[in-house]
Structures are given as C-alpha cells and as structure tokens.
C-alpha positions as CSV (number, residue, x, y, z in Angstrom):
1,M,0.0,0.0,0.0
2,A,1.4,3.4,-1.0
3,H,2.2,5.7,1.9
4,R,0.7,9.1,2.3
5,K,2.9,12.2,1.9
6,I,2.1,14.6,4.8
7,I,3.6,18.0,5.5
8,H,3.2,19.8,8.7
9,I,3.9,23.5,8.4
10,D,4.5,25.4,11.7
11,M,5.3,29.1,11.6
12,D,8.2,30.1,13.9
13,A,7.3,32.3,16.8
14,F,4.4,33.5,14.7
15,F,2.9,36.4,16.6
16,A,6.4,37.7,17.6
17,A,7.7,37.3,14.1
18,V,4.9,39.4,12.7
19,E,5.7,42.1,15.2
20,Q,9.4,42.0,14.3
21,R,8.5,42.1,10.6
22,D,6.2,45.1,11.0
23,H,8.4,47.0,13.6
24,P,12.1,47.0,12.5
25,E,13.0,48.4,15.9
26,Y,11.9,45.1,17.5
27,R,14.2,42.9,15.4
28,N,16.9,40.9,17.2
29,K,15.4,41.8,20.5
30,P,13.5,39.7,23.1
31,I,9.8,40.3,22.2
32,I,6.9,38.9,24.3
33,V,3.4,39.0,22.9
34,G,0.8,38.9,25.6
35,G,-0.2,40.6,28.8
36,K,2.0,43.0,30.6
37,P,3.6,42.0,33.9
38,D,1.4,44.3,36.0
39,T,-1.8,42.9,34.4
40,R,-1.4,39.3,35.5
41,G,-1.2,38.4,31.9
42,V,0.4,35.4,30.2
43,V,2.8,35.0,27.4
44,A,1.0,34.1,24.1
45,T,4.3,33.7,22.3
46,C,7.8,35.1,22.3
47,S,10.7,35.7,20.0
48,Y,13.6,33.3,19.9
49,E,15.7,36.0,21.5
50,A,13.4,35.8,24.5
51,R,13.4,32.0,24.6
52,K,17.1,32.1,25.3
53,F,16.1,33.4,28.8
54,G,13.8,30.4,29.4
55,I,10.6,32.2,28.5
56,H,7.8,30.1,26.8
57,S,4.2,30.3,25.9
58,A,1.6,30.2,28.7
59,M,4.2,31.4,31.3
60,S,3.0,34.2,33.5
61,S,4.1,37.7,32.3
62,D,5.4,38.4,35.8
63,R,7.8,35.4,35.6
64,A,8.8,36.3,32.1
65,Y,9.7,39.8,33.2
66,R,11.8,38.4,36.1
67,L,13.7,36.2,33.7
68,C,14.2,39.0,31.2
69,P,13.5,42.5,32.5
70,Q,14.7,44.1,29.2
71,A,12.1,42.2,27.2
72,I,9.6,44.2,25.2
73,F,6.0,43.3,26.0
74,I,3.5,43.8,23.2
75,K,-0.3,43.6,23.2
76,P,-1.5,41.0,20.6
77,R,-2.7,42.4,17.2
78,F,-4.9,39.5,16.1
79,E,-6.1,41.2,12.9
80,A,-2.5,41.4,11.7
81,Y,-1.9,37.7,12.6
82,K,-5.1,36.7,10.8
83,E,-4.1,38.7,7.7
84,A,-0.7,36.9,7.6
85,S,-2.4,33.5,8.2
86,C,-4.8,34.1,5.2
87,L,-1.8,34.8,2.9
88,I,-0.1,31.6,4.1
89,R,-3.2,29.5,3.5
90,Q,-3.4,30.9,0.0
91,I,0.1,29.6,-0.6
92,F,-1.0,26.2,0.7
93,S,-3.9,26.1,-1.8
94,E,-1.4,26.6,-4.7
95,Y,0.0,23.2,-3.9
96,T,-2.9,21.1,-2.6
97,E,-6.6,21.3,-1.8
98,L,-6.1,19.0,1.1
99,F,-4.8,21.2,3.9
100,E,-6.1,21.3,7.4
101,P,-5.4,24.4,9.5
102,L,-5.0,23.7,13.2
103,S,-4.6,27.3,14.2
104,L,-3.4,30.6,12.7
105,D,0.2,29.4,12.5
106,E,0.1,25.7,11.6
107,A,-1.5,23.3,9.3
108,Y,-1.2,19.8,7.8
109,L,-1.0,19.3,4.0
110,D,-1.6,16.1,2.1
111,V,0.6,16.2,-1.1
112,S,0.3,12.5,-1.9
113,H,-1.0,13.2,-5.4
114,N,0.8,16.4,-6.1
115,L,2.8,16.2,-9.3
116,S,4.8,19.5,-8.8
117,C,8.4,19.3,-7.6
118,R,8.6,15.9,-9.2
119,G,6.2,14.6,-6.6
120,S,8.7,15.0,-3.9
121,A,7.1,16.1,-0.6
122,T,10.4,17.4,0.7
123,L,10.8,19.6,-2.4
124,I,7.2,20.8,-2.1
125,A,7.9,21.7,1.6
126,K,11.0,23.7,0.6
127,A,9.0,25.5,-2.1
128,I,6.2,26.4,0.4
129,K,8.7,27.7,2.9
130,Q,10.4,29.8,0.2
131,S,7.0,31.2,-1.0
132,I,5.9,32.0,2.6
133,L,9.2,33.9,3.2
134,Q,8.9,35.8,-0.1
135,K,5.3,36.8,0.2
136,T,5.0,37.4,3.9
137,G,8.5,38.0,5.2
138,L,8.0,35.2,7.8
139,V,9.9,32.0,8.4
140,A,8.2,28.5,8.7
141,S,9.5,25.1,9.7
142,A,8.3,22.0,7.9
143,G,8.0,18.3,8.9
144,I,7.5,15.7,6.3
145,S,6.4,12.1,6.9
146,Y,3.9,9.4,6.0
147,N,1.4,10.3,8.7
148,K,0.2,13.3,10.8
149,F,1.8,12.2,14.0
150,L,5.3,12.0,12.7
151,A,5.0,15.1,10.5
152,K,4.0,17.1,13.5
153,I,7.0,15.9,15.5
154,A,9.3,16.4,12.5
155,S,8.4,20.1,12.2
156,D,9.7,20.7,15.7
157,M,13.1,19.0,15.2
158,D,15.1,21.7,13.6
159,K,13.4,25.0,14.6
160,P,13.6,27.7,13.6
161,N,13.6,27.5,9.8
162,G,13.6,23.7,10.0
163,L,13.1,21.1,7.4
164,Y,13.0,17.5,8.6
165,L,12.0,14.2,7.0
166,I,11.0,11.0,8.7
167,A,10.8,8.4,5.9
168,P,8.5,5.3,6.1
169,E,11.4,3.0,6.8
170,Q,12.6,5.3,9.7
171,G,9.3,5.7,11.5
172,E,9.3,2.9,14.0
173,Q,13.0,3.4,14.9
174,F,12.5,7.1,15.3
175,V,9.6,6.6,17.7
176,K,11.5,3.9,19.6
177,T,14.1,6.4,20.9
178,L,11.8,9.4,21.4
179,A,11.1,10.5,24.9
180,V,7.3,10.3,25.6
181,G,7.3,14.0,26.6
182,K,8.1,14.8,22.9
183,F,5.0,12.8,21.7
184,H,2.3,15.1,20.3
185,G,-0.8,14.4,22.5
186,I,1.2,13.6,25.7
187,G,1.1,16.6,28.0
188,K,3.0,17.2,31.2
189,A,0.5,15.4,33.5
190,T,0.3,12.3,31.2
191,E,4.1,12.3,30.9
192,K,4.4,12.4,34.7
193,K,2.0,9.5,35.0
194,M,3.8,7.5,32.3
195,H,7.1,8.1,34.1
196,A,5.6,6.8,37.3
197,L,4.6,3.6,35.4
198,G,8.2,3.2,34.1
199,I,7.3,4.5,30.6
200,K,9.9,7.0,29.5
201,T,10.5,6.3,25.8
202,G,8.6,5.2,22.7
203,W,10.2,1.7,23.2
204,D,8.8,1.6,26.8
205,L,5.4,2.6,25.6
206,K,5.4,-0.1,22.9
207,Q,6.0,-2.8,25.5
208,Q,2.6,-2.1,27.1
209,S,-0.5,-4.0,26.1
210,L,-3.5,-2.2,24.7
211,S,-5.6,-3.3,27.7
212,F,-3.0,-1.9,30.1
213,L,-2.9,1.5,28.3
214,I,-6.7,1.7,28.2
215,Q,-6.9,0.8,31.9
216,N,-4.5,3.6,32.8
217,F,-5.3,6.2,30.2
218,G,-8.9,5.6,29.1
219,K,-9.8,6.1,25.4
220,A,-6.4,7.8,24.8
221,G,-4.9,4.3,25.4
222,Q,-5.6,3.2,21.8
223,Y,-4.0,6.4,20.5
224,F,-0.8,5.8,22.6
225,Y,-0.8,2.1,21.5
226,N,-0.8,3.2,17.8
227,I,1.7,6.0,18.0
228,S,4.2,3.9,19.9
229,R,4.2,1.8,16.6
230,A,4.4,5.0,14.4
231,I,0.8,4.3,13.3
232,D,-1.6,7.1,12.7
233,H,-4.4,6.6,10.2
234,R,-6.0,10.1,10.6
235,A,-6.6,11.8,7.2
236,V,-5.9,15.4,6.5
237,N,-9.3,17.0,6.8
238,N,-9.9,20.2,4.9
239,H,-13.5,20.5,6.2
240,R,-12.8,20.8,9.9
241,K,-15.6,22.2,12.0
242,S,-15.2,24.1,15.2
243,K,-15.3,21.6,18.1
244,S,-15.8,24.1,20.9
245,V,-16.6,27.7,21.5
246,G,-15.4,29.3,24.7
247,V,-14.2,32.2,26.6
248,E,-11.8,32.7,29.5
249,T,-10.6,35.5,31.8
250,T,-7.6,36.0,34.0
251,F,-8.4,38.0,37.1
252,Q,-6.4,41.1,38.2
253,A,-6.4,39.6,41.7
254,D,-7.0,35.9,42.7
255,I,-10.5,35.0,43.8
256,K,-11.5,32.4,46.3
257,E,-15.1,32.8,47.4
258,H,-17.3,30.1,46.0
259,A,-20.2,32.5,45.2
260,E,-17.9,34.8,43.3
261,I,-16.6,31.9,41.2
262,I,-20.1,30.8,40.3
263,R,-21.0,34.4,39.3
264,Q,-17.9,34.7,37.1
265,L,-18.6,31.3,35.5
266,Q,-22.2,32.4,34.8
267,Q,-21.0,35.6,33.0
268,L,-18.5,33.6,30.9
269,L,-21.3,31.1,30.1
270,E,-23.5,33.9,28.9
271,K,-20.7,35.2,26.6
272,A,-20.1,31.7,25.2
273,L,-23.8,31.2,24.6
274,K,-23.9,34.5,22.7
275,K,-21.0,33.4,20.5
276,L,-22.7,30.1,19.9
277,Q,-26.0,31.9,18.9
278,D,-24.0,34.1,16.5
279,K,-22.7,30.9,14.8
280,G,-26.2,29.4,14.6
281,L,-25.1,26.4,16.7
282,N,-26.4,24.4,19.6
283,A,-24.2,22.6,22.2
284,K,-24.8,19.8,24.7
285,T,-21.4,19.7,26.5
286,L,-20.3,22.3,29.0
287,T,-16.7,22.4,30.1
288,I,-15.2,24.7,32.8
289,K,-11.6,25.4,33.1
290,I,-10.0,26.4,36.4
291,K,-6.4,27.6,36.9
292,Y,-5.3,28.0,40.5
293,D,-2.9,30.6,41.8
294,D,0.0,28.0,41.5
295,F,-0.9,27.6,37.8
296,V,-2.2,24.1,38.3
297,Q,-5.1,23.8,35.8
298,I,-8.1,21.4,35.7
299,T,-11.2,21.0,33.6
300,R,-14.6,19.5,34.3
301,S,-17.2,18.6,31.7
302,R,-20.8,17.5,31.6
303,T,-22.9,16.4,28.5
304,L,-26.6,17.0,28.7
305,A,-29.5,15.2,26.9
306,I,-30.7,18.6,25.7
307,S,-29.1,21.7,24.3
308,I,-27.6,24.2,26.8
309,S,-29.4,27.5,26.9
310,K,-30.5,30.2,29.3
311,A,-33.8,28.4,29.7
312,I,-32.2,25.6,31.8
313,D,-30.8,25.8,35.3
314,T,-27.1,26.3,34.5
315,T,-26.3,27.3,38.0
316,S,-26.9,23.8,39.4
317,I,-24.9,22.4,36.5
318,L,-22.0,24.7,37.4
319,E,-22.3,23.8,41.1
320,N,-22.1,20.1,40.3
321,L,-19.0,20.7,38.1
322,L,-17.3,22.4,41.0
323,K,-17.7,19.4,43.2
324,N,-14.5,17.5,43.9
325,T,-12.4,20.6,43.0
326,A,-10.5,22.9,45.4
327,V,-12.7,25.8,44.7
328,G,-13.5,27.6,47.9
329,Q,-10.2,26.3,49.4
330,R,-7.6,27.5,47.0
331,K,-7.3,30.8,45.2
332,V,-8.2,30.9,41.5
333,R,-6.4,33.1,38.9
334,L,-8.3,32.1,35.7
335,L,-11.7,30.7,34.8
336,G,-12.9,29.5,31.4
337,V,-16.1,28.1,29.9
338,A,-16.4,26.1,26.7
339,L,-19.4,24.7,24.8
340,S,-19.1,21.7,22.5
341,S,-20.8,18.6,21.1
342,F,-22.5,20.5,18.3
343,D,-25.3,19.0,16.2
344,N,-25.2,15.8,18.3
345,Q,-21.6,15.2,17.4
346,L,-19.4,14.4,20.5
347,L,-15.8,15.4,20.6
348,N,-13.1,13.3,19.2
349,Y,-10.1,12.3,21.5
350,R,-8.1,15.3,20.2
351,Q,-10.0,18.4,21.2
352,M,-8.6,21.7,20.1
353,D,-8.3,24.4,22.8
354,L,-10.5,27.2,21.4
355,F,-10.8,29.4,24.4
356,D,-10.6,33.1,23.5
357,Y,-9.1,35.8,25.7
358,T,-11.4,38.3,27.3
C-alpha cells in the first residue's frame, strides 16, 4: 500500500515574528506578545531572542519579566496575525486542496497526489517555505512524513527555519528512541503518569499492552498504543468544523469565594452562549476550566441530553461541576467556559483548545 505524503507547516514564533517584521526596531530583541507583567497576563508567544532566557508560551508575564527585565511586552494584534495567516493559506492552496489548518500558525497538508516538484514532498515543503518567506516575510518550519503524528514531530526537530523528513522506513525506529514527553498528545500530566509507570521512551510505551494502556489512560490508550508503533491513520481533513466555542478570563487579583466563582462562570457562560448563537449552533457539552494561583489547571465537563441554553438551570450544573475541586479552598487566577458537542456530534479524542481571551 502506498504511503501518504504529509507535510506539517509550523510558523516560527508567529505572533512575535509578525511584530518584528512590522516593527524593525523590535528585530533581534526579546519580544513577548501577551499581557504586561502588571496585568497578571500570560505569554501568548515570544521571539527566539526571549526564549534564550527560558521564556515560553503560557508562562505568566510576571515570571517572564523576572527572567528578562529588558524584554519588550506587546499587546497582541490578532487582525495582523489573521491577515498573515490568510496569505499563508493561499500559498497552501497553490500546492494542494487537502490542507487542514490547526490554528493561525500551523497546518497539515496532504501532497500524496501532487505532481509538482517531481512529486517530492520534501521539495514541495521547501517551495512552500520559500514562498511564505517571499510573500509574507515570515519563516516557517516543515516536517515531512507518512502520517500526521510523525510530520508534527518532525516540524519541531530543527526549529527555527527547519526542514525535517521522517521516511517510512525510519518511522518505528524514530519513535522507539523518542522521549514520551516529545510525543504530540502527551502533556505534562500524562508524561508524569507514564514516568511513574516506568514508561519514558517510545520503546517503553510499545512494550505495554492495549488493555494496560486503556486501563490507565482511558480512550487515549488506543492512540498511545498506535503512535508507539508509528501508526496514525488520521486523514488530513480540509473541512474541519469548530469543536468548541469558549471564553476565559484572568483576574487582576486571585479570587477564592465560591459564590464569586459561580458568578464569574455564569458571566462567561452567557458570553459563550452568545458566540454560539451568532454561529447558529447548539451545544450539549459544558466544560469549565480552572487555573489555581500556583498555575495548576483542571477541567470539568458534563454532557446533557438537551441543548444548553439560558432556559435551563445552568447554576446547578456549574455547582455540580465544581464538586470535587479545590474551589473555595484555593485561590483561582483564571476561569474559562467552553461549549461543545455541536449537532449531536461528540468530541473526538483530540479536542482543540478554542478558548478566547477576554
């Protein structure tokens, strides 16, 4: 059976790169796009000059400032990022109709049947990178492989301005030596749990039975079983639908009172329902996101038999979701609400984080 030819394009430090492109005075300087230190904000992204100081996305702006006091903090300009993203997607469309945007700055492309560049996925990736640089002034990294999982990992291997190929005959050996923390889909909490079980590499993961992985990791166990063998049958989907609509807010000062947290969640839910209404959608799953003052983050979800609306008792639903959490005992710095399961379609195992900043 012929292998697919998948490219994963990932823009390098996208938001910060756009700012450095548009403002020459920011070039070669540590740039942080996100909230300012005195606003309890977080880092959306940062330039590679800032990353040398240990700064990374989702870090608190206060900590980023302590690591690099000379950093330049910039408020995000999402319209500028969207404009650049549209140009990049136009470039994708010149090479294939099968491309799947994951966010403003990354996408999968299936070039299995592309006859340009002698049908070479690597040469196509090089051409796309050159076109992006020429037309937008921005730098991209590209990963090339025979499935989405490996292409995603490959794009991160030689950043910035990377180009990395994992050929079909290399896939299993590549995964065998890879630390599980490098696997796409394995976050910090899952990595910690795997380490506790003695699973530190792809080889360790491959030694586990499917039943063991499902027992310890639920539905994701099947996914982990497959990727430890470099197997990923997911097709590039150019008709992705939004899987969730949500909003979140970071508080100027931590909150702790249970009643205040319920009030804030209700306000966020109303905003999310308004966004849902504007899109002409109905949702049956409500997810809340809580980040405590020590940056530990949890989520809780409930799926209803009917669509979520103002007509139902959402307060009691929120109250139930807060059970078995530390709300009321620990301070909270961020809350979020997301609505999903549109048109009776439940979420797949890989749910995109579509919370918007408020």
